[in-house]
C-alpha positions in Angstrom: 45.3 7.3 77.0 42.4 4.8 77.4 43.9 4.7 81.2 43.7 8.3 81.3 40.4 9.2 80.1 39.2 5.7 82.4 40.6 7.9 85.3 38.3 10.8 83.2 34.8 9.4 83.0 35.6 7.2 86.9 36.5 10.9 87.9 33.4 12.7 86.8 31.2 9.9 88.0 32.2 10.5 92.0 31.5 13.8 91.6 28.2 13.3 90.9 27.7 10.2 93.0 26.5 8.4 90.0 28.5 4.9 91.2 29.9 3.4 88.7 32.4 -0.5 88.3 35.5 -1.0 88.4 36.4 -4.2 85.6 38.7 -5.0 84.0 39.1 -7.3 80.5 40.3 -10.5 82.1 37.3 -10.3 83.2 34.7 -12.8 81.9 31.3 -11.9 80.4 29.8 -13.2 83.9 30.1 -9.5 85.1 28.4 -7.7 82.0 25.2 -10.9 83.8 25.6 -8.9 86.9 25.0 -5.7 85.4 22.2 -6.6 83.9 20.3 -7.6 86.8 21.7 -3.7 88.7 18.5 -1.3 87.9 20.8 0.8 88.8 23.7 1.1 86.7 22.6 3.3 83.7 25.7 2.5 81.4 29.3 1.5 81.3 32.7 2.8 79.4 34.8 0.6 77.4 36.9 0.4 74.7 35.9 -0.2 71.7 38.3 -3.4 71.4 35.6 -4.9 74.3 32.5 -4.1 72.8 31.3 -7.3 70.7 31.2 -8.9 74.2 28.0 -6.8 74.1 26.8 -7.8 71.5 24.7 -11.4 73.2 23.5 -9.1 76.0 22.2 -5.9 73.9 18.5 -6.9 74.1 18.7 -7.8 78.1 20.3 -4.3 78.8 17.4 -1.5 79.5 16.1 0.7 77.9 18.2 3.7 77.0 21.1 2.4 78.4 24.8 4.6 78.3 27.7 3.0 76.5 30.6 4.9 76.3 34.0 3.5 74.2 37.3 5.0 73.8 39.4 3.7 70.5 38.0 3.2 67.0 34.8 0.0 66.4 35.2 -2.5 63.9 33.1 -1.8 60.2 29.6 -2.2 61.5 29.5 -3.1 65.2 27.4 0.8 66.1 24.7 -0.3 64.0 24.6 -4.1 65.1 24.7 -2.6 69.0 21.3 -0.4 68.1 19.7 -2.2 66.0 19.3 -4.8 68.8 18.3 -2.7 71.4 17.5 1.3 72.7 20.9 2.2 73.6 23.3 5.3 73.3 26.2 5.5 71.9 28.6 7.8 72.4 32.4 7.9 71.5 34.3 9.5 74.4 35.0 12.4 71.9 31.3 12.4 71.4 30.9 12.9 75.5 33.4 15.4 75.8 31.7 17.3 72.9 28.6 17.0 74.7 29.8 18.3 77.9 30.8 21.3 76.7 27.8 22.3 75.8 26.7 22.2 78.9 29.1 23.9 81.0 26.6 25.7 83.3 25.3 22.8 85.8 25.0 23.3 89.3 26.9 20.6 90.4 26.7 21.1 94.7 22.9 19.3 94.4 25.4 16.4 93.1 28.1 16.3 95.3 28.1 12.7 97.4 27.6 11.6 100.9 29.8 10.0 102.3 29.1 6.6 102.4 26.9 6.7 99.3 28.3 3.9 97.2 31.2 5.4 94.7 32.6 2.1 92.9 32.2 -1.7 92.9 35.0 -3.2 92.3 34.9 -6.8 90.5 37.7 -9.3 90.7 38.3 -12.8 90.0 37.7 -14.6 92.6 39.6 -17.8 93.3 36.2 -20.1 93.1 33.1 -18.8 90.9 31.8 -15.5 89.4 34.2 -12.7 89.5 32.8 -10.7 93.4 31.8 -7.4 93.9 33.8 -5.3 96.0 31.5 -2.4 97.1 33.6 1.5 97.6 32.3 4.2 99.3 33.1 7.7 98.4 34.9 7.2 101.8 36.4 4.0 101.6 38.4 6.2 98.0 39.5 8.8 100.6 40.9 6.8 102.9 42.4 5.0 100.7 44.8 8.0 98.9 44.1 6.4 95.4 41.3 5.0 92.9 41.4 1.6 92.5 41.4 0.8 89.1 
């Protein structure tokens, strides 16, 4: 179920030329540290059981940063995150509900171009912090599948 939702989120981002970052739970929190410095990163999608790793980054995330989570978070965790910073926090179900109310969006004006950045995939390097591999929409089409 969660991997299906991840694919939905990635596809939605690609459809409107919004770059996304692919990083899995085996990577350490240094990926989050790198995202703090990328002001083009406006949000993230994660599983509820990984939300606690955001606690130490909450105060450094930009105002209005969007967090979408899948699953059921621990008691009090969402309140703790919201009290730390001006964050938008939605469950995947809340996101779907918001989308249902806004079906008349003209996607043509949001269409990505071939060489727009589509995804930054973080991989565990053999040395040092995880490395971000930049993939364009052309890369994703050429591969014949999304890389996650």
